[in-house]
C-alpha positions, 0 to 999 in steps of 0.5 A: 415270505415276509422278506419277499413281500417287503415286510419287516420279519422282526416287527411282529416281536418288537419287545423280544431279543433274538439269538440262534443256538449253537448247531441249530437253525431255530431262533429262540426268543427271550423276553427283555425283563425289567429286573435290575442288575448290579453293574458291578456284575457285568464282565464287560465294562462300558465307560464313555471316557474309554470309548472316546480315547479310541480311534474312530476305527477302534470305536467301530470294533468296540461297538460290535463287541459291546453289542455282543457282550449285551446279547450274552448278558455280560454288558448293560444295555443302558450304558451302551445306549448312553454311549451311543446318544453322546454327541462326542461319540462321532466328533471328527469321524470320517464319513466312511467310518461313521457309516460303518458304525451306523450299519453295525448299530442297525444290526444290533438294534433288536437289542434295545427297546422300541423307544431306544430303537426309534431314537437311535434309528432317527434322532441319534448323532449316528443317524443324523449325521451319517444316516442321510449320507447312506440314504443318499448314496443308496439313492444315487446308486439306485438312480444310476442303475435306473439310468443305466437300465434306461440307456440300455433300452430296458422298459423294467422299473426298479421294484422298491419291495425287492430292494427293500427285501434284499437290504433286510436279507443282507441285515439278517446275513450280517447277524448270522456272521456275527453270531458265527464269529461270536461262537468261534471266539468261544471255541477255545473256552469250550476246549479248555473246559473239555480238557479240565473235565478230562483231567478231573475224571482222570483224577477221580479214577486214580483216587478210586484205584488208590482207595481199592488198594488201600481196602484190599491191603487192610483186608490182607492185614486183618487176615494176617492178624489172626495167624500171628499167634500161631506163627509165634507158637510155631517159631517157639516150638522150633526153638525148643527142638533145635537143642534136643536134636543137637544133643542127640547128634553129639550122642550118636557121634560118641557111640560111633567113636566108642565102638571104633575104639573097642574094635581097634583094641579087639584087633590088637589083643588077637595079634 
């Protein structure tokens, strides 16, 4: 409704940064706090000399990455602001490249404070060198559209509120596209994290099984320890009966041989 009325939907929350969570159309609002953070803790380092060493097209890509890093809390908004206020930033820039960089900056103005937003959109080197060109081109396009409509005999006039609402809608869509690109870049990280979690779970299950087997073998060893004395006694008893059994077997064989000899002698005498 604010867009259709030609109003700025973000003007009511100037001191807040907006971001959209994954899988939801609801915007979350984060207060830009005043707590200071050590520069060494930022993973995205912002250095003016490194930026100036890039080509114009690469500087536009750098600004987009730097703004995403600021939104994620991985870069210092102050350092990004210092780079954007440097007059050397757009030295020798083609107009089209400068206009693209200014559009990227406008898409991420919500990251800066109100004072910084006013300076970047009105007094910065990007705004002064390329803002008027963009505005003049838009005015020429609007004038051309009006002329064409007049030549076609149309009596209608261009609605400034509708044009402004369309521009703001395009800005919102650009933010959504930037958010989608940002989430897509983190897909590999989430997949790798899920794989590492699964590997840790498998390792935990393997260790649990090994511990269960170890406890079972300990229980078997404790049960068998109580039977060791009985086994020793049984083996000793078997060792004592074996010699007696062999002696009895030899005695029986001798008695059988003696009986056979006596029978043979009696047979011989009778003959």
